[in-house]
N, C-alpha and C positions, 0 to 999 in steps of 0.2 A: 504494500500500500504506500510505502514511502516514495516510490518512483511516481506514482499517480499524484500524490500531494506535491511532490517536487515539480512536476510538469505544470500543475495548476499554479503554483507559486511563481514559477518562471514566467508563465503567460501573464499573470497579474502584474508582476514587476515590469515586464516589457510594456504593458499597456499604460501604466502610470508614469513611466520614465519621461515621456515628452511633456508631461504636466509638471514634473518637478525639476526638469532641466531643459533649457531652451535649445532647440536644434534648428539649424538652417538660417538662411538670410532673411529674417523678418517673416511676416505672414504667419501662417498657422504652423506652429512647431509640431503639432500632432500629424497633420497631413504630410509635412516634409519628412518627418521621421518614418512613417509607414511607407512612403514612396521610395525610401532607400532600400527596402527589403521586400516589397510586395512582388507578386508574380506579374511581371511585365514582359510581354512577348518580345518587344523590341530590345530590351536590355539583355534578356536571356539569349536572344539571337546574336547579340554582340559579345557573348562570352561570360555574362554574369550568372553563371550556373548556380551560385550560392542561393539565388532567389527561389530555386525549387525547394529549398529547405526553410529559408528564413520566413517566407510567406506563411508557413504553418504556425509561427509563433506571434503573428501580428493579427490584430482584430480591428474592425472598422468602428466599433462603438461599444459602450458598456453592455448593452443587451446581447450583442453578438458574442462578446467574451463570456458573459454569464451563461448563456445557453450552451455554448461549447464546453465550458468548464463543468457545468452541471452534468452534461452528458458524459464527459470523461470520468467524473466522480462516480457515476452510476455503472458504467460499463467497464471501466478500467480494472477494478478489483477482480471481476469475473475473468477477464482475459489474463490478468496476472496469475491467477490460480490455475487456469486451464493450460497455460504455456510455461508453467514451472519457474516463475520468477522474473526479475527485472531485466535481465539481459535480453531474453527472447521477446518480452513485452516491448522493450525499447526498439529492437529490430523491426518488429511489426509496426509500431507507432511511427517511427521516423521513415521507414520504407514506404508505408502507406501515404504519409504526407507528401513525400517526393513523387510517388506514383500519381497521386491525385493532381499535383501541380503539373506533372507531365501531360496528363490527359487534358487539363485546362489549357496548357500551352498549345497543344495541337488542335483543340476544338473550340476554344473560347478566346477571342482576341482581347477581351477586356482585362484590365488589372484586377487581381483578386488577392484576398488575404483570409486567413482563418485556419483553425485546427480541425474543421469539419471533415476534410479529406482524410486526415489521420484517424479521426474518430470513426468515420465510416469504414476505414481499414480495420479497426478493432472489431466492428460488427462483421466485416467480411471474414476475419479470422475465426470468430465464433461460429459463423456459418460453416466454415471449413471443419471446425471441430465437431459440429453437429453431423456433418456428412461422414467424417472419419469414424465417429463413435456410434453412428446410427441413432443419435438423440433427436427424435422428431419434435420434442417440445422446444428445444433450442431453435431448430429450423423454423418452426411455425412462429415463434416469438420474433425472431429476426425478420422473417418475411413480413409480418404485420408492421413492424417498425419501418421497414423499407417502403412499404406502400404509403404510410403516413408521410414519411420524409419526401418521397417522390411527388405526392400530391401537393404538399406545401411548396416544394421547390418549383414545380411547374406552374404554380399559381402566383409566383413572386419573381419579378424580373431581375432582381439584384442578387439572386442566389446562383452560385457557380455549380450547376448540376453536373457538369463534366468533372469538376474537382471531386464531388461526392462520388460519382460513379467510378472514377479512376482510383480513388482511395479504397473503395470497397473491393474492386478487382485486385488491387495491390495487396491488401490484407488477406484476401482469400488465397491468392497464389503464394505469398510468403508463408502463410500458415500451412498450406498443403505441403510445401517443400519441407518445412520443419517437422510436420507430423509424419509424412511418408519416409523421411530420411531417418526417423527414429531419434531425432535430437530432443524431442519433447514428449514423445509417446510414453 
């Protein structure tokens, strides 16, 4: 659970940082700060590949941060237990965040931020776990959550659905590799 709380604390710290320290040449310190790490296709195309990871730790507002960190707090401990500790949890979380941002890079030209791709990856890893163990209650629970998230995402123009989808696929694939290789089974 320490890794989950640590990621939540890191996200909260990064969110408040531009409010306690001024960044950039005048204007909005917050907007300047997040623009330095968000998923931006033009900057990634110019070689700023770090944005595929940094965007996972940036959020566009308090509600965005709150929803993502609440979701992480709910699902994180389950994934942590299923995948035997903080190392594989971190691999799934970070890998899913990168995977989500890659999907967003290829299919969404708009800048984006948020941990939701990584969190969707945690859901994808639990879906893998359900497939691997034959646990249909996990599969049905994840499926219901996916339907709700997809309906909400499709009804709102500012949600990066490609980032969500890519994160889920990334988490599913990473978890399958871990499970079928015997690393966490």
